[in-house]
VEXROBA-764067 format. One line per 4 residues: their letters; for each residue x, y, z of C-alpha. Coordinates in pm, 1 decimal. Layout:
REM residues N
a> X,Y,Z  ...
END
This chain:
REM residues 292
msvr> -9165.5,-5403.9,-6217.4  -9103.8,-5709.5,-6000.6  -8828.0,-5828.5,-6237.0  -8649.0,-5496.4,-6218.9
lyag> -8666.1,-5497.6,-5839.0  -8529.9,-5853.2,-5826.3  -8247.8,-5765.9,-6062.9  -8156.2,-5464.2,-5855.6
gala> -8157.1,-5674.0,-5540.3  -7936.6,-5934.6,-5706.1  -7688.8,-5669.8,-5819.2  -7677.4,-5527.8,-5468.3
llfs> -7617.7,-5874.1,-5328.5  -7338.7,-5940.7,-5579.1  -7184.2,-5603.4,-5493.7  -7190.0,-5689.5,-5123.1
vall> -7029.8,-6027.7,-5188.0  -6758.6,-5858.7,-5394.9  -6683.7,-5620.8,-5110.1  -6659.0,-5908.0,-4864.0
aqsn> -6422.6,-6086.6,-5098.9  -6184.9,-5793.3,-5106.0  -5872.5,-5815.8,-4895.3  -5661.7,-5568.8,-4706.3
ervl> -5285.7,-5588.8,-4734.4  -5117.0,-5640.3,-4399.6  -4747.6,-5620.5,-4311.8  -4531.6,-5837.4,-4088.4
yvna> -4167.1,-5787.5,-4000.9  -4009.1,-6130.1,-3996.4  -3677.8,-6266.3,-3870.2  -3549.0,-6584.5,-4036.1
wdek> -3234.1,-6781.4,-3968.9  -3069.5,-7118.4,-4025.4  -3157.1,-7357.8,-3745.1  -2802.7,-7494.3,-3710.9
trap> -2575.3,-7201.8,-3793.9  -2810.8,-6914.5,-3696.6  -2700.9,-6738.7,-4013.5  -2974.2,-6503.4,-4140.2
itgp> -3182.8,-6618.6,-4436.5  -3157.2,-6375.4,-4726.6  -3360.7,-6339.9,-5046.1  -3664.1,-6554.6,-4954.4
gvda> -3960.7,-6569.6,-5191.3  -4332.9,-6560.0,-5116.6  -4327.2,-6935.4,-5062.9  -4075.9,-6909.6,-4777.6
favr> -4326.9,-6819.7,-4505.7  -4671.9,-6933.4,-4398.1  -4898.3,-6679.5,-4227.9  -5201.0,-6770.6,-4017.6
edgr> -5456.6,-6555.4,-3838.5  -5642.7,-6737.4,-3562.7  -5541.6,-7059.4,-3736.9  -5662.1,-6953.6,-4083.4
arev> -5406.7,-6952.6,-4364.4  -5345.7,-6621.1,-4540.6  -5193.5,-6561.3,-4882.3  -4843.6,-6413.2,-4881.2
lrvs> -4825.4,-6150.2,-5155.1  -4473.5,-6006.0,-5133.9  -4150.1,-6054.4,-4942.6  -3876.7,-5791.4,-4950.5
patt> -3587.2,-5672.3,-4732.0  -3700.1,-5450.5,-4444.4  -3556.8,-5104.0,-4498.8  -3751.8,-4877.7,-4261.4
pmpi> -3565.4,-4758.8,-3949.9  -3587.5,-4986.0,-3644.5  -3510.5,-4826.5,-3306.4  -3345.9,-5080.5,-3074.5
ailv> -3340.1,-5046.9,-2695.4  -3073.2,-5260.6,-2528.7  -3141.0,-5358.9,-2167.1  -2808.5,-5454.3,-2011.5
dnsq> -2745.5,-5623.8,-1678.9  -2517.8,-5402.4,-1470.4  -2632.8,-5534.1,-1132.4  -2401.1,-5683.4,-872.3
aarn> -2483.3,-6033.1,-1000.5  -2317.5,-5945.4,-1333.6  -1987.1,-5833.1,-1180.4  -1790.8,-6135.1,-1308.4
hite> -1928.6,-6093.2,-1660.9  -1890.7,-5720.3,-1726.9  -1593.6,-5758.0,-1962.3  -1782.2,-6007.4,-2178.1
irra> -2097.4,-5794.7,-2166.7  -1906.6,-5491.6,-2293.9  -1748.5,-5692.0,-2575.7  -2087.9,-5826.2,-2676.9
ltaf> -2246.5,-5479.4,-2673.0  -1963.6,-5335.5,-2883.3  -2001.2,-5612.2,-3140.7  -2380.9,-5576.1,-3148.2
vrgv> -2399.7,-5199.7,-3203.0  -2158.9,-5233.2,-3493.8  -2353.2,-5528.0,-3628.6  -2678.0,-5330.1,-3645.5
egvg> -2520.8,-5009.2,-3775.9  -2753.6,-4853.2,-4031.7  -3065.6,-5028.1,-3899.3  -3181.3,-4745.2,-3675.1
pvsi> -3108.2,-4554.3,-3355.7  -2991.6,-4758.8,-3056.9  -3022.3,-4683.9,-2686.3  -2853.2,-4855.0,-2392.0
igia> -3033.2,-4887.5,-2057.7  -2884.9,-5029.3,-1738.8  -3119.2,-5230.6,-1515.3  -2935.7,-5210.3,-1179.7
drpt> -3162.1,-5083.6,-896.6  -3375.1,-4888.0,-1146.0  -3376.7,-4849.5,-1525.8  -3111.5,-4591.6,-1615.9
iltd> -3037.7,-4452.9,-1962.0  -2667.1,-4489.6,-2035.1  -2705.0,-4370.8,-2395.6  -3023.5,-4228.1,-2545.3
ytte> -3132.3,-4328.9,-2896.7  -2856.1,-4245.7,-3142.6  -2688.1,-4374.6,-3456.2  -2347.2,-4235.2,-3352.0
lkql> -2102.6,-4511.9,-3261.1  -1897.8,-4276.2,-3044.8  -2198.2,-4204.9,-2824.3  -2284.6,-4573.2,-2804.6
dagi> -1926.2,-4661.6,-2714.0  -1941.5,-4400.3,-2439.4  -2257.5,-4565.2,-2305.6  -2093.4,-4907.6,-2313.6
gkvf> -1805.1,-4758.3,-2115.7  -2055.1,-4674.3,-1839.7  -2149.0,-5040.3,-1793.0  -2013.0,-5129.3,-1448.9
ampg> -2153.0,-5372.1,-1194.1  -2312.8,-5155.4,-924.9  -2222.4,-5289.2,-578.6  -2518.5,-5402.9,-372.1
sgat> -2763.5,-5352.6,-659.6  -3033.4,-5584.8,-788.1  -3182.7,-5622.2,-1135.9  -3505.1,-5440.7,-1229.5
llda> -3556.5,-5603.6,-1568.0  -3936.3,-5601.2,-1559.4  -3947.8,-5232.4,-1468.2  -3714.9,-5162.3,-1759.3
ivev> -3931.7,-5352.4,-2009.5  -4238.8,-5156.5,-1899.7  -4069.8,-4815.6,-1910.5  -3898.6,-4878.2,-2243.7
skgl> -4220.2,-5014.9,-2395.1  -4407.5,-4700.6,-2292.3  -4139.6,-4488.7,-2453.6  -4142.3,-4691.9,-2775.2
srre> -4521.9,-4666.3,-2796.2  -4478.7,-4294.5,-2860.2  -4246.8,-4347.1,-3156.2  -4382.3,-4356.7,-3510.4
eerv> -4161.6,-4624.0,-3673.0  -4328.6,-4936.1,-3812.5  -4086.7,-5169.5,-3631.6  -3903.2,-5149.6,-3298.5
aivm> -3709.8,-5394.8,-3084.3  -3598.1,-5450.3,-2728.1  -3278.1,-5653.3,-2683.5  -3191.4,-5792.2,-2340.5
ltte> -2839.7,-5898.9,-2242.7  -2859.0,-6035.4,-1892.6  -2768.8,-6299.9,-1641.2  -3058.3,-6495.5,-1495.8
nief> -3030.7,-6329.0,-1158.2  -3266.4,-6238.0,-876.9  -3536.6,-5992.6,-984.5  -3603.6,-5685.8,-771.7
strh> -3902.5,-5555.5,-971.1  -4238.6,-5628.4,-810.4  -4447.0,-5620.8,-1128.7  -4676.4,-5906.9,-1227.2
yqdv> -4578.9,-6075.6,-1550.9  -4921.0,-6015.8,-1712.2  -4885.4,-5639.9,-1664.1  -4538.2,-5647.7,-1819.5
leel> -4653.3,-5852.2,-2118.5  -4946.0,-5615.4,-2171.3  -4716.6,-5311.1,-2182.4  -4481.6,-5496.7,-2417.0
kkgg> -4776.6,-5565.2,-2648.2  -4888.6,-5202.4,-2640.2  -4539.6,-5083.8,-2729.8  -4527.7,-5319.4,-3027.4
aqlh> -4161.9,-5416.4,-2980.4  -4013.0,-5753.2,-3060.8  -3837.0,-5877.9,-2747.2  -3504.3,-6051.6,-2807.0
avll> -3329.4,-6204.2,-2504.8  -2972.8,-6332.0,-2471.8  -2962.1,-6491.3,-2130.4  -2687.5,-6644.7,-1916.8
ntpa> -2828.1,-6929.8,-1710.9  -2703.4,-6921.9,-1352.6  -2804.4,-7095.5,-1026.9  -2961.7,-6768.6,-909.5
gasl> -3234.3,-6817.4,-1167.7  -3371.7,-7112.9,-971.9  -3527.2,-6892.7,-700.9  -3891.9,-6968.0,-622.6
sdes> -3987.7,-6615.5,-517.3  -4282.6,-6437.9,-678.6  -4041.7,-6191.3,-840.5  -3840.8,-6472.2,-998.1
rnra> -4153.8,-6648.7,-1123.9  -4278.1,-6326.8,-1283.7  -3938.3,-6273.6,-1444.5  -3929.3,-6631.9,-1573.0
svld> -4278.1,-6595.9,-1723.9  -4179.6,-6276.8,-1906.9  -3857.1,-6432.2,-2035.9  -4052.4,-6734.9,-2155.9
rgpr> -4359.3,-6570.1,-2307.3  -4225.0,-6227.2,-2401.3  -3997.4,-6331.7,-2689.9  -4250.7,-6583.4,-2825.4
esgg> -4557.7,-6361.3,-2807.4  -4384.7,-6048.4,-2939.7  -4225.9,-6219.7,-3240.5  -3876.8,-6203.2,-3095.5
trtd> -3616.1,-6462.7,-3000.8  -3457.9,-6611.0,-2690.8  -3105.2,-6752.0,-2675.6  -2967.8,-6918.2,-2363.0
vlas> -2593.5,-6947.2,-2299.8  -2400.4,-7141.7,-2036.9  -2101.7,-6906.2,-2020.3  -2070.8,-6531.6,-2067.7
qafq> -1789.3,-6593.6,-2317.5  -2067.7,-6684.6,-2561.9  -2236.4,-6343.3,-2528.7  -2041.0,-6185.2,-2812.5
trml> -2112.6,-6465.0,-3059.5  -2482.9,-6474.5,-2980.0  -2521.2,-6097.6,-2996.5  -2344.3,-6090.0,-3332.3
elag> -2582.5,-6358.2,-3459.1  -2879.7,-6156.0,-3337.7  -2743.5,-5841.9,-3504.4  -2721.2,-6028.5,-3835.5
ilks> -3076.2,-6159.0,-3802.2  -3218.6,-5813.5,-3723.8  -3021.5,-5646.9,-4001.5  -3159.0,-5904.5,-4248.5
qhrv> -3520.4,-5869.9,-4134.7  -3792.2,-5919.7,-4399.3  -4105.1,-5721.0,-4479.7  -4380.9,-5972.4,-4549.7
vyar> -4703.6,-5848.8,-4706.6  -5007.8,-6077.5,-4691.4  -5378.8,-6055.9,-4764.7  -5646.8,-6038.9,-4496.3
pesl> -6015.9,-6070.0,-4592.8  -6235.8,-5780.1,-4490.8  -6361.6,-5829.9,-4136.9  -6499.4,-5615.2,-3859.1
ippe> -6316.6,-5820.9,-3596.8  -5933.6,-5823.1,-3603.2  -5759.9,-6155.0,-3530.3  -5641.0,-6234.1,-3180.0
kiev> -5338.4,-6434.2,-3292.0  -5109.6,-6386.6,-3592.6  -4848.4,-6654.5,-3662.3  -4566.8,-6673.6,-3914.3
sptk> -4363.9,-6987.9,-3973.1  -4105.0,-7108.4,-4224.5  -4212.7,-7350.9,-4494.4  -3872.6,-7510.1,-4544.9
pgve> -3695.9,-7751.1,-4305.9  -3388.5,-7626.8,-4124.8  -3518.2,-7269.5,-4104.3  -3658.5,-7087.3,-3801.9
asgs> -3864.7,-6769.2,-3811.8  -4041.0,-6521.1,-3587.4  -4218.3,-6196.5,-3656.5  -4469.6,-5932.1,-3558.8
parg> -4716.4,-5697.6,-3730.7  -4603.6,-5356.1,-3844.7  -4700.6,-5098.7,-3587.5  -4968.2,-4844.2,-3668.3
qkgk> -5176.5,-5066.6,-3893.0  -5547.6,-4998.5,-3856.6  -5764.8,-5288.4,-3752.6  -5485.2,-5492.7,-3599.5
END
């Protein structure tokens, strides 16, 4: 009798260990590009990326091209501070929306005075071109970039797609939003969007006001913590080139599947990095996964 009880206990223990050893498959959407040319990396294998959760290495199981739709919200600077750059901004927007054609619906939101939808989410180039045609510098207006990130993030949180993105095309001007950076970053996290910023550095960005410090913190931490990218330019003539590069990177995004051991506590930090020199990468978990 005692032997049978012991054997049963051992089998139960082995069964429990087997369950603990099982892994869940998790998905990341990863951007990868050449460090020097910023050309997107295509056709990577499972050895191209390293994934860590709270510092612990995870096994990459599969890497494939991302094919699910990705809504993209473009936040564009149409404040008074952008008045000398509007022509370049329009050219960059036109190039970008054509560069991401087929990826998913795109919306265009102006940030002057208050976030304003210039074109709602659509895949129609004619509608997007019409929205770009509405990009004018509003006299006497200030930028409300942080308000726009919060409002767009709340809207994206209601969408069902596995991947979404916010793209900012802006000068580094004076911020008129009064939001604290931590609140903005929290809403960005809830929305699950990768934040990609193309930013013109200007003297106005050196302001020491609370609004400017909050803006600077979001522009610094937002792209890094959301799995996005940040590109700084010294002249607005570079906007078109940088936006085309970003379009290529987003259109060549990768779906990375990795294994996570069973756990009751989800990780606080998920990191993806390239394994080969000369390559840069960023990424974020697929939205809607249970036990994030």
